[in-house]
C-alpha positions in Angstrom: 0.0 0.0 0.0 1.2 3.5 -0.8 1.9 6.0 2.0 -0.4 8.9 2.5 2.4 11.2 1.2 2.7 9.1 -1.9 -1.1 9.3 -2.5 -1.0 13.0 -2.0 1.7 13.4 -4.5 -0.2 11.3 -7.0 -3.3 13.3 -6.4 -1.6 16.6 -7.0 0.0 15.3 -10.2 -3.4 14.4 -11.6 -4.3 18.1 -11.5 -1.4 19.1 -13.6 -2.8 17.6 -16.8 -2.3 17.7 -19.6 -5.8 16.1 -19.6 -8.7 16.5 -17.3 -9.3 13.6 -14.9 -12.5 12.1 -13.5 -12.8 11.7 -9.7 -15.5 9.2 -8.8 -17.5 9.7 -5.6 -17.9 6.5 -3.5 -20.2 6.0 -0.6 -18.8 2.9 1.1 -15.9 0.5 1.0 -17.7 -1.7 -1.6 -18.4 1.1 -4.1 -14.8 2.3 -3.6 -13.5 -1.1 -4.6 -15.7 -1.3 -7.6 -14.7 2.2 -8.8 -11.0 1.4 -8.2 -11.5 -1.8 -10.2 -13.0 0.2 -13.1 -9.8 2.2 -13.3 -10.5 5.5 -11.7 -7.3 7.2 -10.6 -8.8 8.9 -7.5 -11.9 8.8 -5.4 -13.9 11.3 -3.4 -16.7 11.2 -0.9 -20.1 12.9 -1.4 -22.0 14.6 1.4 -25.3 13.7 -0.3 -24.4 10.1 -0.7 -23.0 9.9 2.8 -26.2 11.2 4.2 -28.2 8.8 2.0 -26.4 5.7 3.4 -27.5 6.8 6.9 -31.1 7.5 5.7 -30.8 11.2 5.9 -30.8 14.2 3.6 -27.7 16.1 2.5 -26.2 18.3 5.2 -27.4 16.1 8.1 -24.1 14.1 8.7 -21.8 15.0 11.6 -18.1 15.5 11.3 -17.5 12.2 13.2 -19.8 10.3 10.9 -18.1 11.9 7.8 -14.7 10.8 9.0 -15.9 7.3 9.9 -17.1 6.8 6.3 -13.9 8.3 4.9 -11.7 5.9 6.9 -13.5 3.0 5.4 -13.2 4.3 1.9 -9.5 5.2 2.4 -8.8 1.7 3.7 -10.7 -0.1 0.9 -8.3 0.8 -2.0 -4.8 2.3 -2.6 -6.3 5.3 -4.4 -6.0 8.9 -3.1 -9.3 10.0 -1.6 -10.6 13.5 -1.2 -13.6 14.3 1.0 -16.7 16.5 0.6 -16.4 18.3 4.0 -19.3 20.7 3.3 -18.6 23.9 5.2 -16.0 22.0 7.3 -18.6 21.5 10.0 -17.9 24.9 11.4 -18.7 28.6 10.9 -15.5 30.0 12.4 -12.1 30.0 10.6 -10.6 28.2 13.6 -13.2 25.5 13.4 -12.7 25.0 9.7 -9.0 24.7 10.2 -9.5 22.0 12.9 -11.7 20.0 10.5 -8.9 20.0 7.9 -6.3 18.9 10.5 -8.6 16.0 11.6 -9.4 15.1 8.0 -5.7 14.7 7.2 -5.4 12.3 10.1 -8.1 10.0 8.7 -5.9 9.1 5.6 -7.6 11.6 3.3 -5.3 13.4 0.8 -7.7 16.3 0.3 -11.0 17.9 1.0 -13.3 20.8 0.4 -14.6 23.9 2.1 -17.6 25.7 0.8 -19.1 29.1 1.5 -22.7 27.9 2.1 -23.9 28.5 5.7 -26.6 25.8 5.8 -29.1 28.5 6.9 -32.1 29.3 4.7 -32.2 33.0 5.7 -28.6 33.6 4.9 -27.4 30.8 2.5 -23.9 32.2 1.9 -21.2 33.5 4.2 -20.3 37.2 3.6 -17.4 37.6 1.3 -14.8 38.5 3.9 -15.8 35.7 6.3 -15.8 33.2 3.4 -12.2 34.2 2.5 -11.1 34.1 6.1 -12.4 30.6 6.5 -10.6 29.5 3.4 -7.4 31.1 4.5 -7.5 29.3 7.8 -8.3 26.0 6.2 -5.5 26.5 3.6 -3.0 27.2 6.4 -4.0 23.9 8.1 -3.8 22.1 4.8 -0.3 23.3 4.2 0.8 22.0 7.6 -0.8 18.6 6.8 0.2 18.1 3.2 -3.5 18.2 2.3 -5.0 19.4 -1.0 -7.7 21.9 -0.2 -10.6 22.6 -2.6 -12.5 25.8 -2.0 -15.9 26.1 -3.5 -18.5 28.8 -3.8 -22.2 27.8 -3.8 -23.6 30.8 -5.5 -25.3 28.9 -8.3 -26.8 26.3 -5.9 -28.0 28.8 -3.3 -30.1 31.2 -5.3 -27.4 33.6 -6.3 -26.5 32.9 -9.9 -24.0 35.7 -10.2 -21.1 34.8 -12.3 -19.1 37.9 -11.5 -19.4 37.3 -7.8 -18.6 33.6 -8.3 -15.3 34.6 -10.1 -14.6 37.2 -7.4 -14.9 34.6 -4.6 -12.9 32.0 -6.4 -10.1 34.4 -7.1 -10.0 35.4 -3.5 -10.1 31.7 -2.4 -7.2 31.1 -4.7 -5.2 34.0 -3.3 -6.0 32.7 0.2 -4.2 29.4 -0.5 -6.7 26.9 -1.9 -5.1 24.5 -4.4 -8.3 23.7 -6.3 -11.3 25.8 -7.0 -14.9 24.8 -7.6 -18.3 26.4 -8.4 -21.1 23.8 -8.6 -24.1 24.5 -10.9 -22.5 26.7 -13.6 -25.2 26.9 -16.2 -23.3 26.6 -19.5 -19.9 26.0 -21.1 -19.4 29.8 -21.6 -19.6 30.2 -17.8 -17.1 27.4 -17.3 -14.7 28.9 -19.8 -15.0 32.3 -18.1 -14.3 30.8 -14.6 -11.3 28.7 -15.8 -9.8 31.7 -17.7 -10.0 33.8 -14.5 -8.1 31.3 -12.4 -4.5 30.2 -12.4 -5.1 27.1 -10.2 -7.0 23.9 -11.3 -10.8 24.1 -11.5 -13.1 21.2 -10.6 -16.4 20.9 -12.5 -19.2 19.0 -10.7 -21.1 16.8 -13.1 -24.5 15.4 -12.0 -27.0 18.2 -12.7 -29.5 17.5 -15.5 -29.0 20.0 -18.3 -25.8 21.4 -16.7 -23.4 18.5 -17.2 -21.2 18.4 -20.2 -18.9 15.9 -21.8 -15.3 15.4 -20.6 -14.0 16.6 -24.0 -16.1 19.8 -23.8 -15.0 20.5 -20.2 -11.4 19.8 -20.9 -11.5 22.2 -23.9 -13.0 24.8 -21.5 -10.0 24.5 -19.2 -11.4 22.2 -16.5 -8.7 20.0 -14.8 -10.9 17.8 -12.5 -14.4 16.5 -13.0 -16.2 15.1 -10.0 -19.4 13.0 -10.2 -20.9 14.2 -6.9 -24.0 12.1 -6.0 -24.7 11.0 -9.5 -23.3 7.5 -9.2 -25.1 7.0 -5.8 -28.4 8.3 -7.4 -27.9 6.0 -10.4 -27.5 3.0 -8.0 -30.6 4.1 -6.0 -32.5 4.5 -9.3 -31.7 0.9 -10.1 -32.9 -0.2 -6.7 -36.2 1.7 -7.0 -36.9 0.4 -10.5 -36.1 -3.2 -9.6 -38.1 -3.1 -6.4 -41.1 -1.5 -8.1 -41.0 -4.2 -10.8 -41.1 -7.0 -8.3 -43.8 -5.4 -6.1 -46.1 -3.9 -8.7 -45.7 -6.3 -11.6 -44.7 -9.5 -9.9 -41.8 -10.0 -12.4 -38.1 -10.1 -12.1 -36.8 -8.9 -15.4 -34.3 -6.7 -13.7 -32.3 -9.9 -12.9 -31.3 -10.1 -16.5 -29.7 -6.7 -16.3 -27.8 -7.1 -13.0 -24.2 -8.1 -12.6 -23.7 -11.7 -11.6 -22.5 -12.3 -8.0 -19.1 -13.9 -9.1 -18.4 -10.9 -11.3 -19.3 -8.5 -8.5 -17.0 -10.5 -6.2 -14.1 -10.0 -8.6 -14.2 -6.2 -7.8 -14.5 -6.8 -4.1 -11.4 -9.0 -3.9 
């Protein structure tokens, strides 16, 4: 097995191109092994998928529960793993920094901090507070050899302002984030504008209907990393719902003809 330092070095190297790379989001050790067996070079967690495995909605997982899942995924394969840490489970810069320090201790090579507050009345942190939080998280990441991704949630939180999105990402970059992210960008023109405004790698989040583009298109726009967010988990749950409905409502089992055979599945699990 690779050391954490070796995994971190591999993860950083993936961001240097010359091609964009896909980072697949796992939700447990089994899905991590399957994704590794399919040839992905790195994995990530997903806050939405993490919550789903516990029967909850996105945003309802504690820091300890997040880390418990991350440890299982990190131990399942030799791939570098980055975590969706939401707002780093804290409002204060000091709290965000502590989350990064603890995340590095779980075996993760990277993780994210976002500017969403989790509060309906005030969905985003004020600009200055958002930057202070990223700066504190970046300082902790530097001490831990940890790849920090800073993301602005403008387009997911009712503020589809491209200029403010770019302003925040540029400030996060200056504050020390290694990777930048802005989920929900509406079109390739917006993706190109964001990538052109940054000097550090940009992560595009695939998984939103009508706002997900091909790898070739994103690569041409300047994207360096493409995450799959909850899309694989939702695809798996779609298969579950369809199969269960067929059995319950129609009394047939045609879905069995479309499923992977147990021996083939076991080949991924090792």
